[in-house]
C-alpha positions as CSV (number, residue, x, y, z in Angstrom):
1,X,-22.0,21.0,16.4
2,X,-24.1,18.6,18.3
3,X,-22.2,15.7,19.9
4,X,-23.8,12.5,21.1
5,X,-22.9,10.6,24.3
6,X,-19.6,8.9,23.5
7,X,-20.5,6.1,25.8
8,X,-23.5,5.1,23.8
9,X,-22.4,3.7,20.4
10,X,-24.9,4.5,17.7
11,X,-26.9,1.8,15.9
12,X,-28.4,4.2,13.3
13,X,-28.5,2.9,9.7
14,X,-25.9,5.5,8.6
15,X,-23.4,4.3,11.3
16,X,-23.6,0.6,10.6
17,X,-20.3,-1.2,9.8
18,X,-20.0,-1.9,6.1
19,X,-20.0,-5.6,6.8
20,X,-23.2,-5.3,8.8
21,X,-24.9,-3.3,6.1
22,X,-23.7,-5.9,3.5
23,X,-25.3,-8.7,5.4
24,X,-28.6,-6.9,5.7
25,X,-28.6,-6.1,2.0
26,X,-27.8,-9.7,1.0
27,X,-30.7,-10.9,3.2
28,X,-33.1,-8.4,1.7
29,X,-33.7,-6.6,5.0
30,X,-32.3,-3.4,3.5
31,X,-32.7,-2.0,0.0
32,X,-29.7,-0.5,-1.7
33,X,-31.9,2.2,-3.2
34,X,-33.3,3.1,0.2
35,X,-29.9,3.2,1.8
36,X,-28.5,5.4,-1.0
37,X,-31.4,7.8,-0.8
38,X,-31.0,8.0,3.0
39,X,-27.3,8.8,2.7
40,X,-27.9,11.4,-0.1
41,X,-30.4,13.0,2.1
42,X,-28.0,13.1,5.0
43,X,-25.3,14.5,2.8
44,X,-27.7,17.3,1.7
45,X,-28.5,18.1,5.3
46,X,-25.1,17.9,6.9
47,X,-22.4,18.5,4.3
48,X,-23.1,22.2,3.7
49,X,-21.5,22.7,7.2
50,X,-18.9,19.8,7.0
51,X,-17.6,20.4,3.4
52,X,-16.6,16.7,3.1
53,X,-17.7,16.3,-0.6
54,X,-16.2,18.1,-3.6
55,X,-18.9,16.5,-5.8
56,X,-22.0,14.5,-5.1
57,X,-23.0,12.3,-8.0
58,X,-26.6,11.7,-6.8
59,X,-28.0,10.7,-10.2
60,X,-25.3,8.2,-10.9
61,X,-25.5,6.8,-7.4
62,X,-29.3,6.2,-7.6
63,X,-28.9,4.5,-11.0
64,X,-26.1,2.2,-9.6
65,X,-28.3,1.5,-6.5
66,X,-31.3,0.5,-8.7
67,X,-29.1,-1.8,-10.8
68,X,-27.6,-3.4,-7.7
69,X,-31.0,-4.0,-6.2
70,X,-32.3,-5.6,-9.3
71,X,-29.2,-7.8,-9.6
72,X,-29.4,-8.9,-6.0
73,X,-33.1,-9.7,-6.2
74,X,-32.4,-11.8,-9.3
75,X,-29.8,-13.9,-7.4
76,X,-26.7,-12.2,-9.0
77,X,-25.0,-11.2,-5.8
78,X,-21.5,-9.9,-6.4
79,X,-20.1,-9.9,-2.9
80,X,-20.0,-7.7,0.3
81,X,-19.7,-4.4,-1.5
82,X,-22.8,-5.0,-3.7
83,X,-25.2,-2.1,-3.0
84,X,-23.0,-0.4,-0.4
85,X,-22.6,3.4,-0.7
86,X,-18.9,4.4,-0.7
87,X,-17.0,7.5,-1.9
88,X,-13.6,8.3,-3.3
89,X,-11.1,11.0,-2.8
90,X,-11.2,13.6,-5.6
91,X,-7.9,12.5,-7.2
92,X,-9.4,9.3,-8.5
93,X,-10.7,9.5,-12.1
94,X,-14.4,8.8,-12.5
95,X,-15.6,8.7,-16.1
96,X,-17.7,11.8,-17.0
97,X,-16.8,13.7,-13.9
98,X,-13.9,16.0,-13.0
99,X,-11.0,14.8,-10.7
100,X,-10.0,18.2,-9.5
101,X,-7.5,17.0,-6.9
102,X,-8.2,20.1,-4.8
103,X,-7.0,22.3,-7.7
104,X,-9.1,24.9,-9.5
105,X,-7.3,24.3,-12.8
106,X,-8.8,20.8,-13.0
107,X,-12.3,21.5,-11.9
108,X,-13.8,21.5,-15.4
109,X,-11.8,18.8,-17.0
110,X,-14.0,15.7,-17.3
111,X,-12.3,12.3,-16.8
112,X,-12.3,10.1,-19.9
113,X,-12.2,6.8,-17.9
114,X,-12.5,5.4,-14.4
115,X,-9.4,4.9,-12.3
116,X,-8.6,1.3,-11.6
117,X,-9.8,1.6,-8.0
118,X,-13.1,3.2,-9.1
119,X,-13.6,0.5,-11.8
120,X,-13.0,-2.3,-9.4
121,X,-15.4,-0.8,-6.8
122,X,-18.1,-0.6,-9.5
123,X,-17.3,-4.2,-10.6
124,X,-17.8,-5.2,-7.0
125,X,-21.3,-3.6,-7.1
126,X,-20.5,-0.6,-4.8
127,X,-22.5,2.6,-5.1
128,X,-20.2,5.7,-5.6
129,X,-21.8,8.6,-3.9
130,X,-19.3,11.2,-5.1
131,X,-15.8,12.7,-4.8
132,X,-14.4,13.7,-1.5
133,X,-12.7,17.0,-0.8
134,X,-8.9,17.2,-0.3
135,X,-5.9,19.5,-0.1
136,X,-4.5,21.1,-3.2
137,X,-2.6,18.4,-5.2
138,X,-2.8,16.1,-2.1
139,X,-0.1,18.2,-0.3
140,X,-0.6,20.0,3.0
141,X,-2.9,23.0,2.4
142,X,-6.2,23.7,0.8
143,X,-6.5,26.1,-2.1
144,X,-8.0,29.4,-1.1
145,X,-11.0,28.8,-3.3
146,X,-12.0,25.6,-1.3
147,X,-13.8,25.4,2.0
148,X,-11.8,22.8,4.0
149,X,-13.6,19.8,5.5
150,X,-14.4,20.1,9.2
151,X,-13.8,17.7,12.0
152,X,-17.3,16.4,12.9
153,X,-16.3,15.8,16.5
154,X,-15.4,19.4,17.0
155,X,-15.0,22.0,14.2
156,X,-12.2,23.8,16.1
157,X,-10.0,20.7,15.7
158,X,-7.9,19.5,12.7
159,X,-9.6,16.8,10.5
160,X,-6.3,15.7,9.1
161,X,-4.8,16.0,5.6
162,X,-5.0,15.5,2.7
163,X,-7.8,12.9,2.9
164,X,-9.7,15.0,5.3
165,X,-12.9,14.9,3.2
166,X,-12.7,11.1,3.4
167,X,-12.2,11.2,7.2
168,X,-15.1,13.7,7.7
169,X,-17.5,11.9,5.4
170,X,-16.9,8.4,6.9
171,X,-17.0,9.6,10.5
172,X,-20.1,11.6,10.0
173,X,-22.1,8.8,8.4
174,X,-22.0,10.3,4.9
175,X,-20.6,7.1,3.4
176,X,-19.7,3.6,4.7
177,X,-16.1,3.9,3.7
178,X,-13.8,5.6,1.2
179,X,-10.8,5.3,-1.0
180,X,-8.0,7.7,0.0
181,X,-4.3,8.2,-0.6
182,X,-1.4,8.5,1.7
183,X,2.0,10.1,0.7
184,X,3.2,11.1,4.2
185,X,0.3,10.4,6.5
186,X,-2.9,11.3,4.7
187,X,-4.8,8.1,5.5
188,X,-3.5,7.9,9.0
189,X,-3.9,11.5,10.3
190,X,-7.6,11.8,9.2
191,X,-8.3,8.4,10.7
192,X,-6.7,9.3,14.0
193,X,-8.5,12.7,14.0
194,X,-11.9,11.3,13.1
195,X,-11.9,8.0,15.1
196,X,-11.6,5.8,12.0
197,X,-9.8,2.7,10.8
198,X,-7.5,3.2,7.9
199,X,-5.2,0.9,5.9
200,X,-2.2,2.2,4.0
201,X,-1.3,-0.9,2.0
202,X,2.1,-2.0,0.9
203,X,3.3,0.3,-1.9
204,X,2.0,-1.2,-5.2
205,X,-0.6,-3.5,-3.6
206,X,-3.3,-1.2,-5.0
207,X,-3.0,0.2,-8.5
208,X,-2.4,3.9,-8.9
209,X,-3.7,4.0,-12.5
210,X,-6.0,7.0,-12.9
211,X,-5.1,8.5,-9.6
212,X,-3.6,12.0,-9.7
213,X,-0.1,11.7,-8.2
214,X,1.6,13.8,-5.6
215,X,4.8,11.7,-5.4
216,X,4.4,8.4,-7.2
217,X,7.0,6.3,-5.3
218,X,5.5,7.5,-2.0
219,X,1.8,7.5,-2.9
220,X,-0.2,4.6,-1.4
221,X,-3.9,4.1,-2.2
222,X,-6.1,2.5,0.4
223,X,-9.4,2.3,2.3
224,X,-10.7,4.4,5.2
225,X,-13.6,2.8,7.1
226,X,-15.1,2.2,10.5
227,X,-13.5,-1.2,11.3
228,X,-10.6,-3.4,10.3
229,X,-13.0,-5.9,8.8
230,X,-14.5,-3.1,6.6
231,X,-11.0,-2.2,5.4
232,X,-10.4,-5.8,4.6
233,X,-13.5,-6.0,2.4
234,X,-12.6,-2.8,0.5
235,X,-9.0,-3.8,0.1
236,X,-10.0,-7.2,-1.3
237,X,-12.0,-5.5,-4.0
238,X,-9.4,-3.0,-5.2
239,X,-6.0,-4.7,-4.7
240,X,-4.1,-6.7,-7.2
241,X,-2.2,-6.6,-10.5
242,X,-3.2,-4.1,-13.2
243,X,-2.0,-4.1,-16.8
244,X,-2.4,-0.3,-16.8
245,X,0.0,0.1,-13.8
246,X,3.3,-1.9,-14.2
247,X,4.3,-0.9,-10.7
248,X,1.3,-2.7,-9.2
249,X,2.3,-5.9,-7.4
250,X,1.5,-9.1,-9.2
251,X,1.3,-11.4,-6.2
252,X,-2.2,-12.9,-5.6
253,X,-4.7,-11.1,-3.4
254,X,-5.5,-13.1,-0.3
255,X,-8.9,-13.5,1.3
256,X,-8.4,-10.5,3.6
257,X,-11.7,-10.8,5.3
258,X,-11.3,-14.5,6.0
259,X,-7.8,-14.0,7.4
260,X,-9.0,-11.0,9.5
261,X,-11.0,-13.4,11.6
262,X,-8.1,-15.5,12.7
263,X,-7.4,-13.5,15.9
264,X,-4.3,-12.1,17.3
265,X,-3.0,-15.1,19.2
266,X,0.5,-16.0,18.4
267,X,1.4,-12.7,16.8
268,X,4.6,-11.0,17.9
269,X,4.0,-7.3,18.3
270,X,7.1,-5.1,18.6
271,X,7.3,-2.0,20.8
272,X,10.2,0.4,20.9
273,X,9.9,2.0,24.4
274,X,12.1,5.0,23.6
275,X,10.5,5.8,20.3
276,X,7.0,5.4,21.7
277,X,7.6,7.7,24.7
278,X,10.2,10.3,23.8
279,X,8.3,13.6,23.5
280,X,5.0,11.7,23.3
281,X,2.0,13.2,25.1
282,X,0.6,11.2,28.1
283,X,-2.8,10.5,26.4
284,X,-1.0,8.9,23.4
285,X,1.2,6.8,25.7
286,X,-2.0,5.7,27.6
287,X,-3.6,4.6,24.3
288,X,-0.5,2.7,23.3
289,X,-0.3,1.0,26.7
290,X,-4.0,0.1,26.5
291,X,-3.5,-1.4,23.1
292,X,-0.5,-3.4,24.3
293,X,-2.5,-4.8,27.2
294,X,-5.4,-5.7,24.9
295,X,-3.1,-7.5,22.5
296,X,-1.6,-9.5,25.4
297,X,-5.0,-10.5,26.6
298,X,-5.7,-11.7,23.0
299,X,-2.7,-14.0,23.1
300,X,-0.2,-11.8,21.2
301,X,3.4,-11.5,22.5
302,X,4.7,-7.9,23.1
303,X,8.3,-7.8,22.2
304,X,10.8,-5.0,22.9
305,X,12.6,-3.8,19.7
306,X,14.9,-1.0,18.7
307,X,13.8,0.9,15.5
308,X,16.2,2.8,13.4
309,X,16.6,6.5,14.0
310,X,14.2,8.2,11.6
311,X,15.2,11.8,12.1
312,X,17.1,12.0,8.8
313,X,14.3,10.2,6.9
314,X,11.8,12.7,8.2
315,X,14.1,15.5,7.0
316,X,14.5,13.8,3.6
317,X,10.8,13.3,3.0
318,X,9.9,16.9,2.0
319,X,12.7,17.4,-0.6
320,X,12.0,13.8,-1.9
321,X,8.3,14.5,-2.2
322,X,9.0,17.9,-3.8
323,X,11.1,16.5,-6.6
324,X,8.4,14.0,-7.5
325,X,5.7,16.6,-7.2
326,X,7.6,18.9,-9.6
327,X,7.6,16.1,-12.2
328,X,3.9,15.3,-11.5
329,X,3.0,19.0,-12.2
330,X,5.3,19.6,-15.1
331,X,2.3,20.0,-17.6
332,X,0.8,22.9,-15.6
333,X,3.7,24.3,-13.6
334,X,5.2,26.9,-14.2
335,X,2.9,27.6,-17.2
336,X,-0.1,28.2,-14.8
337,X,1.8,29.1,-11.7
338,X,-0.6,32.0,-10.9
339,X,-3.4,29.5,-10.4
340,X,-1.5,27.5,-7.7
341,X,-1.8,28.2,-4.0
342,X,1.4,29.4,-2.2
343,X,2.2,26.1,-0.4
344,X,1.9,23.8,-3.3
345,X,3.8,26.3,-5.6
346,X,6.6,26.5,-3.0
347,X,6.9,22.7,-2.9
348,X,7.0,22.4,-6.7
349,X,9.6,25.2,-6.9
350,X,11.8,23.6,-4.3
351,X,11.6,20.3,-6.1
352,X,12.6,21.9,-9.4
353,X,15.6,23.6,-7.7
354,X,17.0,20.6,-5.7
355,X,20.5,19.6,-7.0
356,X,20.7,16.2,-8.5
357,X,23.5,15.1,-6.2
358,X,21.4,16.0,-3.1
359,X,18.5,14.0,-4.5
360,X,20.7,11.0,-5.1
361,X,21.9,11.1,-1.5
362,X,18.3,11.1,-0.4
363,X,17.6,8.0,-2.6
364,X,20.6,6.2,-1.1
365,X,19.5,7.0,2.5
366,X,16.0,5.8,1.6
367,X,17.4,2.4,0.5
368,X,19.3,2.2,3.8
369,X,16.2,3.0,5.9
370,X,14.3,0.4,4.0
371,X,16.9,-2.2,4.8
372,X,17.1,-1.3,8.5
373,X,13.4,-1.3,8.9
374,X,13.1,-4.7,7.2
375,X,15.5,-6.1,9.7
376,X,13.2,-5.0,12.5
377,X,10.5,-7.2,11.1
378,X,12.8,-10.2,11.1
379,X,11.9,-10.8,14.7
380,X,8.3,-9.6,14.8
381,X,5.0,-9.6,12.9
382,X,3.9,-6.1,13.7
383,X,5.2,-2.9,15.2
384,X,3.0,-0.8,17.5
385,X,3.6,3.0,17.3
386,X,1.7,6.3,17.7
387,X,0.2,7.9,14.7
388,X,1.4,11.2,16.0
389,X,3.2,12.1,19.3
390,X,0.5,14.5,20.6
391,X,-3.2,14.3,21.0
392,X,-5.8,15.9,18.8
393,X,-4.6,19.2,17.3
394,X,-6.6,22.4,17.2
395,X,-6.8,24.3,13.9
396,X,-5.1,27.2,15.8
397,X,-2.1,25.0,16.3
398,X,-2.1,23.7,12.7
399,X,-2.0,27.3,11.4
400,X,1.3,27.7,13.1
401,X,3.0,24.8,11.4
402,X,4.6,27.0,8.7
403,X,6.5,28.8,11.5
404,X,7.4,25.7,13.5
405,X,9.5,23.3,11.5
406,X,10.2,21.2,14.6
407,X,6.4,20.7,15.1
408,X,6.1,19.5,11.5
409,X,9.0,17.0,12.1
410,X,7.2,15.7,15.2
411,X,4.0,15.3,13.3
412,X,5.6,13.3,10.6
413,X,7.8,11.2,12.8
414,X,5.6,8.0,12.8
415,X,4.1,8.4,9.4
416,X,6.3,9.5,6.5
417,X,9.1,7.0,7.3
418,X,6.7,4.2,6.3
419,X,6.0,5.9,3.0
420,X,9.7,5.9,2.3
421,X,9.9,2.2,3.1
422,X,6.6,1.2,1.6
423,X,5.5,-0.8,4.6
424,X,1.8,-1.3,5.2
425,X,0.2,0.3,8.2
426,X,-3.2,0.1,10.0
427,X,-4.6,3.0,12.0
428,X,-7.0,2.2,14.8
429,X,-9.0,4.3,17.2
430,X,-7.3,3.7,20.6
431,X,-9.0,6.0,23.0
432,X,-10.2,9.6,23.5
433,X,-8.5,12.7,24.8
434,X,-9.6,14.7,27.8
435,X,-11.3,17.1,25.3
436,X,-13.4,14.2,23.9
437,X,-11.5,13.8,20.6
438,X,-10.3,10.5,19.2
439,X,-6.7,9.3,19.7
440,X,-5.3,6.9,17.1
441,X,-2.7,4.2,17.3
442,X,-0.7,2.6,14.5
443,X,0.3,-0.9,13.6
444,X,3.0,-1.5,11.0
445,X,3.9,-4.7,9.1
446,X,6.5,-6.1,6.8
447,X,5.8,-5.7,3.1
448,X,2.6,-7.6,2.1
449,X,1.8,-8.0,5.8
450,X,-1.7,-6.8,5.5
451,X,-3.2,-10.1,6.7
452,X,-1.4,-9.8,10.1
453,X,-2.5,-6.1,10.4
454,X,-6.1,-7.1,9.7
455,X,-6.0,-10.0,12.1
456,X,-4.7,-7.8,14.9
457,X,-7.0,-4.9,14.1
458,X,-10.1,-7.1,14.0
459,X,-9.2,-8.8,17.2
460,X,-8.5,-5.5,18.9
461,X,-11.8,-4.2,17.8
462,X,-13.5,-7.3,19.1
463,X,-12.6,-6.4,22.7
464,X,-12.7,-2.6,22.5
465,X,-15.5,-0.2,21.4
466,X,-13.5,3.0,20.5
467,X,-14.4,2.4,16.8
468,X,-18.1,2.3,17.6
469,X,-18.3,5.8,18.9
470,X,-19.6,8.5,16.5
471,X,-19.6,12.3,16.5
472,X,-23.1,13.2,15.2
473,X,-26.6,11.8,15.7
């Protein structure tokens, strides 16, 4: 795969920030139809080797682009997503198209309606280019009938799971942002692997109606994009109460984009020195130190904190997820067990077999973790951590995960605890490895702390250029 000079950020149309493209569209300098055609052409040229899309809805996208262009010309501008081509993970229902969720058994089942997130994107005027490829049922492995997405920086490296299609497409300039899901790290790992910015919102901040579940109380729906400001614009469009999802939070949706411009001055950012360094590779520690230095220069205070031990939480995540997954798949498992891949089938089986008393203990420990983590945020606004304790992972290493439980635990150490607690997180590109692959960092906030995350993220990206480097020409 051709790789461009990482020290020469691209200004090509397909690599514009969403906010930059939006300004050009509003000014009439760029046509939504022309942009959509350009991206569809790029998808047709590059995606056969990247496998980012499960389904390209070209006809629908061009019709939406034509309607957006006509509306904008007539003065009916809907906002910053109007005319902007986006894509959604293939577990979001989109009327008239299948939502396979990485599973062959759902490939031919047409969705009767749009999921709430898709409907809200359309109401904002966004162009939906298609559905993005994912692991089977949003768990950890692709079904054998699916070609997994490839990391556009280097095809020998992991693109992340399960929102790997979203990561590949956004990084490769095949969309300007994507809606993805995160149950244990599936927004954060693909963002770290592909050099993207991703927001896992507070649980319930974005409706899950019409989104195929893996584990409903752990599932978070959020944006992946090229900058914190772009994530703010997408989140503002899809967040909020939903009469179809009684678990969606009813608190008002702030002006995320406006708040993102407030800068990082005055923010208290916590760092747990032990947690951030114990068995953490040097290039990740370097990225964290660089981020801490940048935040200090922006007027934020770096505060030492002690986070709760998450080892038990990491161990609890898999059986907890398995029980919820077993319920989610009850209609098709075990009735269609032969059509499942071995990894997802094994997870569902383990969930069905877990004793109720063991599950109750997990639930009680989850509540305790939530309380202990909330106490940490009593003294700080944000927490700075790795996304993962090692640098970019090769596919060869990933293939050994099934035989290295300690490696899986290390991988999940900084991600799945915040699914159990429901805290929002922001993943940011924080540097590059010696092999030329992106290295991500993570900011965590208290519940509904997205404004602080976006303030810090946008300020950080105002003084760094990691997010402006792209893998392909």
